[in-house]
N, C-alpha and C positions, 0 to 999 in steps of 0.2 A: 819772286819779283815780277815775272811775266803774268802770273795769275792776278796779282794786285793791279798791274797795269791794265789788264783786260777788264777787270771789274770797274776801274775808274772810267775807262772809255765807254763801257756799257752804260754806266750810270748817267753819262752825259748825252749819249747818242742812241740809247736803246730804242729799237723799232718794235712797238707793241701792237702793230696792226695784225700780227699773227705770231706764231711760235717760232718762226724760222730763225730769228736772231738769237733767241734763247738757246735753241738747239745748237746753233753755231758755236756759242760760247761754251757749250758742254762737250764739244768734240775735242778730245785732247790733241795736243800738237804732234805726238808720236803716233803714227798710223801704220800699223803692220799690214802688209799685203794689199795696199790700196794702189791700184794703177789707174790713173786718170786718162780717159779718152779726151784729149785736149781739143780735137776737132769738133767732137760732139758738144763739148762744154762751150766752145766759142759759138757754135751754131745755136745752142740753146739760149745763149745770152739775148739774142734778138727777140726771143719769145717770153722773156721774163715778164711777169706781171709787175704792177707798181710796187707792191710790198717787197717782192724779191729784189727788184732794182734798188729800192731804198736800203734794204739790208745789205746788199752787195756794196753799196757806197759807204754805208755806216761802218762796215768792216774794213774800210780803206783799201778796197780792191778796185782794180782798173780793167776796163775792157781791153785796153791796148796790150796788157800782159797776156790775156787770153789769146789775142790775135797772134802775138809773137810765138807763143807755145803751139798754137794750132798749125803754124806753117814752119816750125822748126822742131826737128825730132828730139833734140837734146837741149838740156839746160845745165850750165855749170853752177848756177846759184840754187842749190837744193833748198836752202833755208827760205829763200824768197817764195818758193812755190808752196810752202807749208800752209799759209792761210787760205790759199786757193783750193788746196786739197781738203782742208777742213770744211770749206764752204760746199764743196762737191759732196762730201760725206753728209754734211748737214742737210743738203737737199734730199738725199736718199732717206735719211732718218725722218725728215719732215713728212715725206710721202707715207712712211710707215705709220706715223701717229695720226695721219689724215685718213687712215683706213685702207690704203692700197696694199694688196697682198704682197708678202715678202718675195714670192717668185717673180712677180711683175716688176717690183722695184729692182731686184737683182738683174733682170733683163734690161731694163731701161738704163741703168747706170753701169752695167757690165761689171758688177761686183759680185763675186761668188756668194751664195747664201750664207755659208759658214763665216766668211769674212764680214758680211753685213751684220750677222748676229754678234760677232765679236765687237764690231764697232758700236752696236747698240748697247752692249753690256758695259763697254768702256765709257760711253756717254752717260749711262745711268750712274756709274760710280763717280764720274767727274761732277755730275749735277748734284749728287748727294754731298760731296765734299764742298762744293760752292755754297750750297744751302747752309751747311754747318758753319763755314768760314764767314759768310756775310752776316749770319746771326750774331756773331761775336763782335762785329764792327758797328759802332753807333751810327756812322754816316751811311751805312749800306744795309741796315736791318730790313728795309722794305723789300729788297731783292730776295731775301731769304724765302719768304712765302711764295714768291714767283718761281724760284728754283724747286721748292718742295712740290708745287703743283705740276711742274714739268716732269719731275721724277715719276710721278704717278702716271702721267701720259705715256712716258717712255716704257714703263712697266706694262701698261695696257697693250702697247704696240708689240712688245716681245712675247706677251702671254695673254692674248685676247680671251682665252677661255677663263681667265681669272678675273675678268673685268667686273662681273657682278659681285664677287666676294670682296674685291678691293673697294667697292662702294661703301663698305662699312667703316665708319670713322674709327681709327685705332688699329685697323688691320694692316700689317706690313706684308711685303711680298713673300717672304719666307713662310709666314704663317698661312697665307692664302694657298701656297703650294701644298703645305701639309694637309690642309682641309680638303683641297681638291683631290689629292691622292688617296685620302681616306674615304672618298665617295661623296663628300659634301660639296656637290658641284653647283649648287644654286642656293639663293637666300631662303627659298621655301624649305629646302631640306635642313638648313641650319636652324630655322625657326621651329621646325617640328621636332628637332632632336632634344632629348633630355640632357640637361647639363652634366649630370653624373656620368652618363654613358658617353657623351661627347668628350669629356675630359679623359676618360679611360681609353678612348680610341686614338687620341692625339698625344704624341710624345711631348713631355715638358709643358703640358697645358693643365694648369690647376683651375679649379672653379673660380678662385680669386682672380687669376690672370684672365680667364675667359670673360668674366664680368667687366674687368677693366678695359679689355679690348672690344667690348660690345658684341662679342660672339653669341652670347646667350640671350640677346634681346629678342623678344617675341614679335616686335614690330619689324623685324628683318623681312618678313613675308610682305608687309605693306611696302617696304622699300623696294622689294623685288618687282612688285606690280608697277611701281612708278618707273623702274628701269626699262620695262618692256612696253610701256604705253607708247 
């Protein structure tokens, strides 16, 4: 029910000036080990750029709540703080997909790196579910491709070393990790590999599947040169 309500609200008020609102929607409501520095949160509000402020408002969040939390150590309404925590975590994940190193994001938001990685994994899982869910709904199908694109960005943030391989249409994160671990760490190496040898090196990869996933395409080397230009 809450997922559907969130999708309806997003469809009406989605802020597409950046990825922050989408990231916010993909942060699940149950957040383990996230402790918010409310004073820092409130101070940061005054420095929000226009897109962040618009997203904050679109998420039905209020500055007055941040002010109360900043100057009051406790809150009896745990449920009310959930969307504010989600926005806090979304801000951290948005920094990651913007290219800020995880150690720096961890320091800025005072979130341990392990907890940050867990939050990223949860957001990826939730985004994948939202992409699948909206694909099945006639009124919301357009959101599906948006969530699909966000899943890839979140994957890049969590595994920047896989970015080149994930540029290949059809390649999923698990397959990209397999290829990377097997030593195929660039599109040039993939393009130079013989399909028979590549299939023998990668578990559960047949020539038919490799062709379907575009792994054996010789123009992957050209794709690589475009990625590095």
